[in-house]
Phi, psi and omega in degrees: 000312183300326179296316179293318179302312181291331178293320179295317180296317183294323177295330178283312187222012177076197184297327180294323178293319178298317181296321178298317180298314180297324179290315181294327181279352182068025182276134177262006178283157175272154176302324180299317178295316181291336179271353176278114188289351178272354180265153178240152179235164181289155182298316180298322178295321178298313180299317180298321181291318177300316182294316181295322178298320178295322180293314185291320183269352178064029185255114183293337178246040187298316182296319177294323179296322178293325177297318178294320177298320179295321177298317180293319176294325178303318188292345179247018183255174176297327180296327182300323178302319179291320179292319180298329181294348176287341166107330182201160181302318182296327177292323176298315181292327179294332178272005187299327181298330178275313187285346180297336179294346176297337190233334186212144176245007187251002181228141174255118182253147177214142178258112183279333177199148180200159178182186180301116176092357180205159172201132177256118187244137177243131179242132179229134180294139176288157179308129179090357184232091180296140184291137176243152179302323180297319179292322177299319181291319179299316180300317180300318177296319181297326183289354178284353193279337190301324182280324182302331182300335186248022175082012178262170176294155176303144180294154173268126184241120178254130181257094190273326179227142185232127177292328179295339180261010175110351181290157176298330182203164173272133180242124182243129172259114182254124181229147174207166182275101183291337182275343186272074176283141179293127179285159180300131177082000181290158178301324180293317179295318179297319178298316179296317178296322178295321178296319178297317181296317177301317179295316180295321180296317179297320180294317178297320177300318178296316179295316179295324178295320177296321178294324179294323177302320180298324184276317190281323188280136178267334183265127183299314180298325178295315179299309182298323176298320181290321178298315180299317180296320180289323175298326178292333175287328185276321182240113185281133177201177181274324182219155182223146180210129174241120183230117183216158172232136179290320181230169181306325180240021184280179179296139178278126178252120181238131173227134187214164180214130178093353180264148165283141185306317186289343182264358185290318187306316182298317180292323180297316180297317179290324180297317187275331190249356177261142178298133182304326182294345182265356179287149176296165180296338179282358175256122171257105184245123177232142181287141172269095191218139174241188176293339184278311183188172176261131185259331184166213183216159178239134186234135165243136189233126174246168179299157182301140179094349180260159186232176175242150176283155178296328177295328180291320178300316180300318181291320180297324178297331176300314183284330171298323179291324175299314178301318180295321176299314175302320180289326174302315181295316179296320180296316177299319177296318179295320179293320178296318179296318180295318180292324178294316177298323178292319178297318178295323179294319179296319179297318178296322179298315179301317179294318179293318180292326180292330179276345180289148181258283186282167179294330175296321178294320177300316181297318180296317181289323177298312181297325179289328187275328189301318181300343177280343184253329184233139176287101184209172183245338185209140179227129174236151178234117175249137180248145183276129176259096183297330182296324184249355179065038181225157171269138183238119177289121184252339181203146177220136176225138172238153180290344181274313188251354184075210183292131181259131179276079184263153177287156177286102181271134179272142182223106182260103182300141177279130179304137179090350180274163179308321180294315178296322177294325179298319181293323185278334184259109180289351179258008184299144176271163175303146185246119176276134186235122169224195184288004176261358183293142178263069181204109184301325179293318181289322176297319178297320179298317178301316186290312184297319184268355179068040183266146175273327178195159179219151168235126182262126183243112181289139177253105186228145170263188184295333186228007183205151173272124188260327185168196188219128171262122185247109182253126189225160174228146179272342179207164184053074181300339181298340181297336182250015174302132185287074175283161178304322180297313179296316181296324178297318182292316180294324177300316179297319176298313182299319181298315179292319181294323180298311180301314181294322179290326176295320175293322180296322177297321177298317178296319178303314182294315180297317180297318180299315181295322180291334188249000182232152174290127186292332182277309187264342183081359175285166175301143176267185184298322180299311180294317182298317179297319178295318178293325178296317179296316179298321180294319177294322180297316178294323180296323177299318183286320186264353178056063179224155185279159175226132180243135178245126175254123181249125190235142171227132182288138175257128180089011181284319186298319178301326179295317180299315182294321186276319190250354177094166186292330181296315176294322179297320179294318177298324180292320177298319178298316180296320179296318181299320179297317181293320179298315181295327182286342182270353184248167180273166182298328182279348177277155180246125175251135182221152169255119184271347179143147180055238178250028181256131181230166178211153176230135178251124179239110182241104180196168179300329183252028186307313182299315179293321178298323185298322179300313182294312183298320180300317179295319180295319181297315182296319182292323181293319180289328186280351174287147183298147174250141174246112182233122179051039177083000180261129175268117189244144180238137178228158171242178181208137177251126185239122174253148186232142174219139184237130171273134006258018186287312185269332181195160181240012173217172188293312181298320180294320180295320178297316181297317182294319180293322179295317178297320179295322179297315179293330176294318178295318181297320180293321179296321178293319180295321180293319180294329180288327180280326183234072185300339182278346182280145176283166181288000000 
């Protein structure tokens, strides 16, 4: 309305007249805002503009003239095409209660009777909007348009009762000559056809412009904003809202017009989560949907009690489809980018796994790489320990904290559970786990770690179970539903991980052989020396003692000479077991070669601990051994050296302990030769 009003004023007196109208009406709006047909103004402001326009143009029926101008503009607008599709002037007036929302939100119109050549219209002010004479006059002018749409003369509108003058309602008698059809080639018909052609041309321009937006704009939000604005031009309403998501868990894109920013969130939630059939008639809701998927919804909102025409829904759906097309393109680009990133991640994983040495290193690199391939929050890698029949967690990574320095947790599957069956069945498929799983261990894992869902991926070779890849999410369990796409990605990861773990096991075995005594399984001299140096390095920083016990068996050579090397080897293995059983888990026991052994004690109380450990070691070795039916007796000489008292480096400590051991051995030998002498 305001755009038509200012056009009439400008035609009368130019820009100065427009400025006078705005000043007299007390309007703070700019002419540009008032001329934008997608904008709405307050009722009081509209009344003030009608009155000011009448004063400036000296027109006693100014408001009615603006209504007639609006009717003429309507006949060449996009709305006119929808109204013409109703077929006849009386059909247009019968739909007036719905289509009045195209122009005003402060009046409720109803058609009490209609037929060829007539329509009786009743107008009542909406609650909170007192009827004004200017508004009544404007409505009368607007009601002349129904016949013009079909090439007829403007209808005659008689305003018999006026609510602004105290009547219960405004009553309009609309009359036209139903027999006077425009003849072919008549000026009226030509004008009507030209108006239809102009409206269709304008609509095509709008549609083509929307299509051009899809091609020209690089930014998705820019495209969606333009589509929302163009939809607002085609379907008149008070407010508009477009709410869409590119992916199930993607960013929510919202574009709106006519809403206060703080009130949008409530409407977005209702728009997306309420069934469209339950929305009131004043809501025009269409899905933003393509052949690929549904992205969200597009809303046009009118005041309560007003409706939309079916033709408006069809037109609105065109723009919703444009939005879906834009989102299809964005979705395709995101999917291509995601697949490219996944391919790069798989390639990086392959390189990382190829560079990994031990199975622990493979597990760590696998845990770090999986979040780049799969949408998840946490990844754990458990390796199978066949010697003990348990799963051992070797690596954990979360998307929040990165690699987690977690302890090696043992996991002993309960027989008969899904996890136990997965370990036994080398052909088992990945297992989706949520709170419905029938496995107490897996349910406990979900609860303890606060997980919404997990998918367990078995890592198997042709003939053995190697471990388990555990991919988890803290929220939205649907992210790990085993879709074909997700299973394909996990299969690719598992295939690379399996090969790497097989190589890692070989490296583990080689490393173990290089660092352990082949006969007894104890640490060898190489490993022991390395651990001694590490212990001394920590001791330097923490200022704590380190004690080294150096041991040599007494009486071992005669056993070897009398019973042979096979019995001698068995005896060494038995000795190693007893020595290991006498020490704590944090102590290191090693066979340095032949019948020489050593124990490393690194603790705050190392010297005092060493005395107790030394006594236990001696007592254990001096108990008889039974090997192949032979009862064998051994003695042991134990030398001790303490850092930093005896030496401050590894080599020096070894030499001091070795010297102390030989001193003890000489003392034992001397007592054996001279039993009567005191120590």
